[in-house]
PAMAR-368585 format. One line per 5 residues: number of its first residue (from 1); their letters; for each residue x, z, y of C-alpha. Coordinates in steps of 0.5 Angstrom, whole numbers, plus 500, padded with zeros to 3 digits. Layout:
N
NUM = A = X/Z/Y  ...;
% end
This chain:
372
1 = MYVLK = 769/082/692  763/087/692  763/095/694  758/099/690  756/105/695;
6 = CGLQS = 752/111/691  751/118/693  752/124/688  745/126/687  744/119/684;
11 = LRPLL = 750/120/679  748/127/677  743/126/671  749/121/668  754/126/669;
16 = RHRGL = 750/131/666  748/127/660  756/125/659  758/132/659  762/131/665;
21 = PFCIV = 762/136/671  758/134/677  764/133/681  766/126/678  764/121/683;
26 = TLCLF = 765/113/683  766/111/690  767/104/688  767/099/682  769/092/682;
31 = GLVGT = 769/087/677  765/090/671  764/085/666  761/086/659  761/080/655;
36 = AANGQ = 756/081/648  758/077/642  753/072/643  757/070/649  751/072/654;
41 = APKLL = 753/078/659  748/084/657  743/086/662  745/092/666  741/097/670;
46 = PPPGA = 744/098/677  746/105/678  740/109/681  740/110/689  746/105/689;
51 = RIIRL = 747/099/694  752/093/693  755/090/699  759/084/699  766/084/702;
56 = TRHRG = 768/077/702  764/071/705  766/066/699  768/067/692  775/067/691;
61 = YFNEP = 781/070/687  780/077/689  782/083/684  785/089/683  782/093/689;
66 = SVAVN = 784/100/691  779/105/696  781/111/700  777/115/704  780/119/710;
71 = PRNPQ = 780/126/709  780/128/716  774/123/718  770/121/711  766/116/715;
76 = QVVVT = 772/112/715  773/108/708  779/103/707  779/098/701  784/093/699;
81 = YQTGA = 784/087/694  789/081/693  791/076/692  794/076/699  794/083/701;
86 = HIAYS = 787/084/704  784/090/708  776/091/709  774/097/713  768/101/714;
91 = QDAGA = 767/106/720  760/109/717  762/111/710  761/105/707  754/102/710;
96 = HWRTA = 758/096/714  764/093/713  769/089/717  775/085/715  782/087/718;
101 = LDTMP = 786/081/721  794/080/720  795/084/714  798/079/709  806/079/711;
106 = GNYAV = 808/072/714  815/072/712  813/072/704  809/067/701  805/071/696;
111 = SGDVS = 803/078/697  799/083/692  799/089/687  795/093/693  794/100/694;
116 = VAFDN = 791/104/699  791/112/701  790/116/707  795/122/709  793/129/712;
121 = RGHAF = 794/126/719  788/121/718  793/115/717  792/110/712  797/106/708;
126 = LCYIA = 797/100/705  802/098/699  804/092/696  809/087/693  811/081/696;
131 = FDKLG = 815/075/694  816/068/695  816/065/687  815/068/681  821/068/676;
136 = TDEYW = 820/066/668  812/067/666  811/074/665  819/075/664  819/077/672;
141 = GHNAT = 826/079/672  829/072/669  830/067/675  827/072/680  827/070/688;
146 = RNGVF = 827/075/693  822/081/693  820/088/694  815/093/695  813/094/702;
151 = VRRSL = 808/099/706  804/098/713  801/104/717  794/104/720  792/109/726;
156 = DGGQT = 785/107/727  782/107/720  784/101/718  782/096/724  789/095/725;
161 = WQQPP = 796/095/722  803/096/725  808/091/724  813/090/722  812/093/714;
166 = VPVIE = 817/098/712  821/096/706  821/101/700  825/097/696  827/090/698;
171 = HATKP = 832/085/694  835/078/697  835/072/693  841/072/689  843/071/681;
176 = GIPFE = 841/077/677  836/081/682  830/085/679  823/084/680  819/090/683;
181 = DKPYI = 812/090/680  805/094/681  806/099/686  801/105/687  801/109/693;
186 = VADNT = 799/117/693  799/122/699  799/129/699  793/132/702  793/139/700;
191 = NGPYA = 795/145/703  801/146/699  809/146/701  810/138/701  803/137/705;
196 = GNLYV = 804/130/708  809/127/703  807/120/701  809/117/694  810/110/691;
201 = GWTHF = 811/109/684  812/102/681  815/098/675  822/095/676  823/089/671;
206 = TLTQS = 830/087/669  833/082/664  833/087/659  828/093/660  823/096/665;
211 = VILLS = 823/103/668  818/107/672  821/108/679  819/113/685  820/113/692;
216 = RSVDD = 818/118/697  817/119/705  817/125/709  816/122/715  809/119/715;
221 = GATWS = 812/113/712  817/111/717  823/111/712  823/112/704  828/115/699;
226 = KPVRI = 832/112/695  828/110/688  829/115/682  828/113/675  822/117/672;
231 = STQAG = 821/114/666  825/117/660  824/112/655  825/104/658  820/099/656;
236 = LPRDD = 821/092/654  823/087/660  817/083/659  810/084/663  806/085/657;
241 = NGAVE = 805/090/652  811/094/651  813/095/658  812/101/662  807/099/667;
246 = GFSGV = 801/102/671  803/108/675  798/112/677  799/119/681  795/125/684;
251 = VGPDG = 797/131/687  795/138/685  793/144/690  800/147/689  803/141/691;
256 = TLYVV = 805/139/684  805/131/683  802/129/676  803/121/674  801/117/668;
261 = WADGT = 803/110/666  802/106/659  808/104/655  804/100/650  802/105/645;
266 = HIVFT = 801/111/649  799/114/656  805/117/658  806/123/663  810/127/667;
271 = SSHDG = 810/131/673  814/134/679  814/141/682  819/139/688  816/134/692;
276 = GRTFA = 818/128/688  825/130/688  826/131/680  821/130/675  820/133/668;
281 = PSRGI = 822/128/662  816/124/661  812/124/654  807/120/651  800/125/651;
286 = IPIAP = 795/120/649  795/114/643  792/108/646  791/101/643  795/096/647;
291 = PYFHI = 793/096/655  793/089/656  788/085/652  784/078/653  777/078/656;
296 = SGVDR = 773/071/655  773/068/662  778/073/665  785/070/667  788/077/665;
301 = TDGFP = 786/084/664  789/091/663  787/098/661  792/102/665  791/109/666;
306 = VISID = 788/112/672  789/120/674  785/124/678  784/132/679  779/137/681;
311 = PHAGN = 783/142/685  778/147/684  778/148/676  783/149/671  784/157/673;
316 = GAGLL = 787/155/680  792/149/678  786/144/678  783/140/672  787/134/671;
321 = YTTWS = 783/127/668  786/121/666  781/115/664  783/108/661  780/102/657;
326 = DYSNG = 782/099/651  780/096/644  781/101/639  773/100/638  774/093/637;
331 = DVDVF = 770/091/644  773/094/650  771/101/652  773/106/658  775/113/655;
336 = CSTSA = 777/120/659  781/126/657  782/132/661  788/138/661  786/145/664;
341 = DRGRT = 794/147/663  798/142/668  798/137/663  801/141/657  795/139/653;
346 = WAPAV = 790/134/653  783/134/650  780/129/645  778/123/649  771/122/650;
351 = RVNSD = 768/115/651  765/114/658  760/108/657  754/109/653  752/102/650;
356 = PVHNG = 752/102/643  759/102/639  761/096/636  756/092/640  761/086/643;
361 = ADQFS = 761/088/650  767/090/654  768/095/659  774/095/664  777/095/671;
366 = HGWRL = 775/102/671  777/107/677  774/113/680  775/119/685  773/126/685;
371 = TR = 769/130/690  764/135/691;
% end
């Protein structure tokens, strides 16, 4: 596992060339793989002024990372990755890193699907799923064993993590239980009416369908609300194209929670104006190619959307960005679309990567943050 550290000045020429505002900064980029049609990886020049830092001492099955910067102390950066809920933390803005101890749950065999966020108090939160054994391959709701979504809190920038984990939702082993998959945690760090709220959204797989659920915490992660369904249309029950999956969320300057996911043919969008209590009917906003795809030499790959916001644009409401990757051009590319009207309308997609179209190289595992 590696982290890419670079400054805003080094990215400005690239952002200007791509027609994107200077506020977009990729804080970390993991697992970027390009495979040309001849089977050889294309030669990629390193970003100017960037430094790649290795977080793990040995090779391993490390993937699906998430990164968060403490808004009260930007020197503190936390990265989480799987398999197993691992944490690396930095106290000097990413120059040096250490691995936190005892972050994997001791009472479950497997943990993963990790994400991390800092709240407006400067507390870090690790979110993950845990289970003993998967059910039928890709049909996780069939023969599922005990599983759940859990959150742990750190008060010292990621060095130590409080026990025991707090369950957002948990199921004991019994016939017919669902499987909770791919959660993502979001913190409201605005000055809005719901500042300090935490939100976790995820996919709920049953024998017959998949839906997106969301739970919120208003007490610094100590307790979590009963989950509410926020996907108007259900997806297929198999963890593949056609399921509703890939929850991502961001909070606007007025406290509005904006979220996206994929349903197999579209990026789906909804929002909440009351701190996650209720949501507008979800709707497809951008047509996409199937979000699951095969990359040579990679076990499993997806292009699920990520949503972010520039809070200073969009006439005070914020300029929303969503990025995703798909193979609509044959090879896999990364795309971006924006909305300046709270998600009502979205601009035509822009291809982010600058290599020639149809050259056989795949770009995926995208991720970004916005800063100024």
